Structure formats: structure tokens, C-alpha cells
C-alpha positions as CSV (number, residue, x, y, z in Angstrom):
1,M,2.5,-20.7,2.9
2,V,5.4,-22.6,1.7
3,A,6.4,-21.7,-2.0
4,S,5.6,-24.2,-4.4
5,P,8.4,-27.0,-6.1
6,L,7.9,-25.2,-9.2
7,P,8.2,-21.5,-8.2
8,V,5.5,-19.1,-9.5
9,E,5.7,-15.6,-9.7
10,I,3.2,-13.4,-10.3
11,A,2.8,-10.3,-11.9
12,V,1.1,-7.6,-9.6
13,Q,0.2,-3.7,-9.6
14,D,0.1,-2.9,-6.2
15,A,0.4,-3.7,-2.3
16,A,-2.8,-5.5,-2.1
17,G,-1.5,-7.8,-5.0
18,T,1.6,-8.7,-2.9
19,R,-0.2,-9.3,-0.1
20,I,-2.2,-11.9,-2.3
21,A,0.8,-13.3,-3.9
22,L,2.1,-14.1,-0.4
23,E,-0.7,-15.5,1.1
24,A,-0.9,-17.7,-2.3
25,G,2.3,-19.5,-1.6
26,A,4.3,-17.8,-4.8
27,A,7.8,-17.6,-4.7
28,R,8.0,-14.1,-5.6
29,I,6.1,-11.4,-7.6
30,E,7.3,-9.0,-10.9
31,L,5.8,-5.8,-9.5
32,C,4.9,-3.3,-12.3
33,Q,2.3,-0.8,-13.4
34,A,0.3,-0.5,-16.1
35,L,0.0,-4.2,-17.8
36,G,-2.4,-3.1,-20.1
37,L,0.6,-1.7,-21.7
38,G,2.9,-4.8,-20.9
39,G,3.8,-3.3,-17.9
40,L,5.9,0.0,-16.6
41,T,7.9,0.9,-13.8
42,P,6.0,1.0,-10.7
43,S,6.2,3.9,-8.3
44,L,9.2,3.9,-5.6
45,G,6.3,4.3,-2.8
46,L,4.6,1.0,-4.1
47,V,8.1,-0.6,-4.1
48,E,8.4,0.2,-0.8
49,A,5.4,-0.8,0.1
50,A,5.9,-4.1,-1.2
51,V,9.3,-4.4,0.4
52,A,7.9,-3.9,3.5
53,A,5.1,-6.8,3.0
54,A,7.6,-9.3,2.2
55,R,9.7,-8.7,5.1
56,D,6.9,-8.9,7.6
57,A,5.7,-12.1,6.2
58,G,9.6,-13.3,6.1
59,A,9.9,-13.8,2.1
60,A,13.2,-14.0,1.1
61,G,14.1,-12.7,-2.3
62,F,10.5,-11.7,-3.1
63,V,10.4,-8.4,-4.9
64,H,11.7,-8.2,-8.3
65,V,10.8,-4.6,-10.0
66,L,10.1,-4.4,-13.6
67,V,12.3,-1.3,-15.1
68,R,10.5,-0.1,-18.2
69,P,10.7,3.3,-18.9
70,R,7.6,3.1,-21.2
71,G,5.4,1.4,-23.6
72,G,6.3,0.5,-27.1
73,G,9.4,-1.7,-28.4
74,F,12.3,-2.1,-26.6
75,V,15.1,-0.2,-28.6
76,Y,16.1,2.9,-26.6
77,D,18.0,6.1,-26.8
78,A,20.3,7.3,-24.5
79,D,17.9,9.0,-22.1
80,E,15.7,6.4,-21.5
81,L,18.7,3.9,-20.6
82,D,19.5,6.5,-18.2
83,T,16.4,6.5,-16.7
84,V,16.4,2.8,-16.9
85,L,19.9,2.9,-15.1
86,R,18.5,5.6,-12.3
87,D,15.4,3.2,-11.7
88,I,17.2,0.2,-11.1
89,R,19.7,2.0,-8.5
90,A,16.3,3.9,-7.0
91,V,14.4,0.5,-6.5
92,V,17.3,-1.7,-5.4
93,A,18.0,1.0,-2.5
94,A,14.6,0.7,-1.9
95,G,15.2,-2.9,-0.9
96,A,14.0,-5.1,-4.2
97,D,15.6,-8.2,-4.5
98,G,15.7,-8.1,-8.1
99,V,15.1,-6.3,-11.3
100,V,13.4,-7.1,-14.5
101,V,14.5,-5.3,-17.2
102,G,15.7,-5.8,-21.4
103,A,17.0,-4.0,-24.2
104,L,17.1,-4.5,-28.3
105,T,19.2,-2.8,-30.6
106,D,18.3,-1.7,-33.7
107,A,19.0,-4.4,-35.7
108,G,16.6,-6.4,-33.5
109,A,19.2,-8.2,-31.5
110,L,19.5,-8.5,-27.4
111,D,21.3,-5.5,-26.3
112,L,24.0,-7.3,-24.5
113,D,25.8,-4.1,-23.8
114,A,22.9,-2.4,-22.3
115,I,22.3,-5.6,-20.1
116,A,25.4,-5.9,-18.9
117,R,25.1,-1.9,-17.9
118,F,21.8,-3.0,-16.3
119,V,23.7,-6.1,-14.1
120,D,26.0,-3.5,-13.0
121,A,23.7,-1.2,-11.7
122,A,21.6,-3.9,-10.1
123,G,24.8,-5.0,-8.0
124,D,23.9,-7.7,-6.2
125,A,20.3,-7.9,-6.8
126,D,18.8,-10.4,-9.0
127,V,18.7,-9.8,-12.8
128,T,16.1,-11.3,-15.0
129,V,15.4,-10.4,-18.6
130,H,12.0,-9.9,-19.6
131,R,10.2,-10.8,-23.1
132,A,12.3,-8.4,-25.0
133,V,14.1,-11.7,-25.9
134,D,10.8,-12.9,-27.2
135,A,10.3,-9.7,-29.8
136,S,14.4,-10.4,-30.7
137,G,15.5,-11.7,-34.4
138,D,16.6,-14.4,-33.2
139,P,15.0,-15.8,-29.7
140,L,17.0,-19.3,-28.8
141,G,20.2,-17.1,-29.9
142,S,19.2,-14.5,-27.3
143,V,18.9,-17.3,-24.6
144,A,22.5,-18.7,-25.8
145,A,23.9,-15.5,-25.4
146,L,22.4,-14.7,-21.6
147,A,23.8,-18.1,-20.8
148,A,27.8,-17.4,-21.7
149,E,29.1,-17.4,-19.0
150,G,29.8,-14.0,-17.0
151,R,26.9,-12.3,-18.1
152,G,25.4,-11.9,-14.5
153,V,21.8,-12.9,-15.6
154,R,20.1,-14.6,-13.3
155,R,16.5,-15.8,-15.3
156,V,14.9,-15.0,-18.6
157,L,11.0,-14.6,-18.6
158,T,9.9,-15.9,-22.0
159,S,7.4,-17.3,-24.2
160,G,9.7,-19.3,-26.8
161,G,9.2,-16.2,-29.0
162,A,5.6,-17.3,-30.0
163,P,2.8,-15.2,-28.8
164,D,2.1,-17.3,-25.8
165,C,3.4,-20.6,-23.9
166,R,1.2,-22.8,-25.3
167,A,2.5,-21.9,-29.1
168,G,6.4,-21.6,-27.9
169,L,6.3,-24.8,-25.8
170,G,8.7,-26.7,-28.3
171,V,10.9,-23.6,-28.1
172,L,10.9,-23.4,-24.3
173,A,12.1,-26.8,-24.2
174,E,15.0,-26.2,-26.6
175,M,15.9,-23.0,-24.3
176,T,16.0,-25.2,-21.3
177,A,18.5,-27.4,-22.8
178,I,20.6,-24.4,-24.3
179,A,20.6,-22.9,-20.6
180,A,21.5,-26.3,-19.3
181,G,21.5,-24.9,-15.7
182,R,23.6,-21.9,-16.2
183,L,20.1,-20.0,-16.3
184,E,16.8,-20.3,-15.6
185,I,13.9,-20.3,-17.8
186,M,10.5,-19.0,-16.3
187,A,7.6,-19.5,-18.8
188,G,4.9,-16.7,-19.1
189,G,3.2,-14.9,-21.9
190,G,-0.4,-16.1,-21.7
191,V,-0.1,-18.8,-19.0
192,K,-3.3,-20.3,-17.7
193,I,-3.9,-22.8,-15.3
194,D,-4.2,-25.8,-17.4
195,D,-0.7,-25.0,-19.1
196,I,1.4,-25.4,-16.2
197,A,1.3,-29.4,-16.1
198,A,3.0,-29.0,-20.2
199,L,5.2,-26.4,-19.0
200,V,6.9,-28.6,-16.3
201,G,7.3,-31.2,-19.5
202,A,9.2,-28.6,-21.2
203,G,11.5,-28.4,-18.4
204,V,11.3,-24.9,-17.4
205,D,12.5,-23.6,-14.1
206,A,9.2,-21.4,-13.1
207,V,6.3,-20.1,-14.7
208,H,5.1,-16.5,-14.5
209,L,1.9,-15.0,-14.7
210,S,-0.6,-12.3,-13.9
211,A,-3.5,-14.0,-12.3
212,R,-5.6,-10.7,-13.3
213,G,-9.5,-10.1,-12.3
214,R,-11.1,-6.8,-13.0
215,A,-12.2,-4.1,-10.0
216,L,-14.8,-1.5,-10.4
217,R,-14.9,0.1,-7.3
218,G,-13.5,3.7,-6.5
219,G,-16.3,5.4,-8.6
220,A,-16.6,6.8,-12.1
221,S,-13.0,8.0,-13.7
222,G,-14.9,11.2,-15.1
223,P,-13.7,13.5,-18.0
224,G,-9.9,13.0,-18.4
225,G,-9.7,9.9,-15.9
226,G,-9.7,7.1,-18.4
227,V,-11.8,4.1,-18.3
228,D,-13.7,3.4,-15.6
229,G,-12.2,0.2,-13.3
230,F,-8.7,-1.0,-13.2
231,D,-7.1,-4.6,-12.9
232,E,-6.7,-6.5,-9.8
233,T,-4.8,-9.3,-8.7
234,D,-7.5,-12.3,-8.3
235,A,-6.9,-14.5,-5.0
236,V,-8.6,-17.1,-6.5
237,L,-6.3,-17.7,-9.7
238,A,-3.1,-17.0,-7.9
239,E,-4.1,-19.9,-5.4
240,A,-5.2,-22.3,-8.2
241,A,-1.6,-21.5,-9.9
242,V,0.5,-22.6,-7.1
243,A,-1.8,-25.2,-6.2
244,A,-1.2,-26.8,-10.3
245,A,2.2,-26.3,-9.9
246,R,2.5,-28.1,-6.6
247,A,0.7,-31.0,-8.3
248,V,2.8,-31.4,-10.9
249,P,5.9,-33.6,-10.5
250,P,9.0,-32.8,-11.9
251,A,9.6,-34.2,-15.8
252,T,12.2,-34.7,-17.8
253,P,12.9,-31.8,-20.4
254,L,11.4,-32.7,-23.5
255,G,14.5,-31.3,-25.7
């Protein structure tokens, strides 16, 4: 299927989710694991499977891999930063079209030095900075810094510094004005199908959602196996998100 005029990115956690996103007409995926923790770096085997599925479908620029070494905050020590750099190189070598990364300083500012290292490690692959921007002390200033010429970042995934995109709508509009086309603003964080028209009105360049359902197949997890069931990509939600993005004409940003 042809991707929607407003790009829709779907966060997926397995090969089945990758295929669902492809069939729904999503522009790309954010490939990760452990969305319940906010998302962590997926296995190389999963990256390879997603890359193969996108290649077979003729979907260029489709696989963007979250590289995040652990749950919790985004202030990383030297070992964690080294792991991120190694993982970036590994997933790009496995065929990923882009990486999704972020880091903060102890003071709560966006860690531009770390991000510059991430960009360098990614080479020609796209770089998206994730919602570490929303956890920073100055989300608008963070976007301005990333939009500065020569940063090498393609887009920012953000809720406008708010718990979800609905609450952050006004700031998202300000972010699009600050970016001024130098940086894509992708709205993510609690996005529902009914929010997409308002997000288009705010002028964002793309929307991001997980389109998650819950699967109970696979049997009981047993002692030590965690909770029963797991997340899976809901094909109906994925298709509805793409359809909603197609149905809303581009609008003049609010800001």
C-alpha cells in the first residue's frame, strides 16, 4: 500500500508487527522491545527480520531502530554510552535505515555531545532523537539546538514536553515553528486516532503510535516467566491510524 501523505510511524516489537505496519501503509516503524518500559534496543535477529520484510515489500527507509540500553532516565554513564554506540553501529550494519536515540546531562539538558557521537556512529542512517527531549528541562530549547545547522539529526519524536500529545498540542505547534523545516517534528505520546486531525493542524511532520493490543497465546509463563501474555501490534488500529492521516488535508501550523 502507498504510505499516507502525513507519515505514520508505528512502534513495533516483533516481525509480525513489522508486517502489519507494512500492510497498513505506515511510512516506517520504530523497532524496539519492552514497550512497557518505554522501549529498549531489540535483538539483532529481530532487526534482521524487519529489514528482510521491508526489503521484500520494497519499502525503502522503513526500519528505524530504537537504541536505548535500559529503562529509567536518559542520563548515561560511560559504559552505557559505549553500549549505545556499539548498538548503533551493529543495527546499521544489519541494514537499519535509521536509529532512534537520546541522552541527557546530569543537569537535565539535552546531551548534545553524546548525540553528536550517536550521529557519527550512525553514518548515513537517519537519526531521530526520542522523547528524552520531553524529559529535558527545556523541550523548546532542545528542539532549537537540534535544528541548528550541522547537527545531523533528521527528526524529533516529542509530545511537546507534556504527558501526551493532547496536552502538548500548543508546544508542538511552537516546535514546528522553531524547526522551520530544518528538522522534522513527529508527534508521539498517547496518540489516539481521534487526535490525528488536531496534530495535523499543529503542523507536525509525522505522527507516532504503538497501535498495541494484548495477546494471551503462548501458554502460561510459569514461575519466573513474568506476567502472562504480551503486547502485539493491532492491525485494525494501525490501519485506522493511516486512514485518519490520509483523510486530513495538510493545514497551516497554529504557531
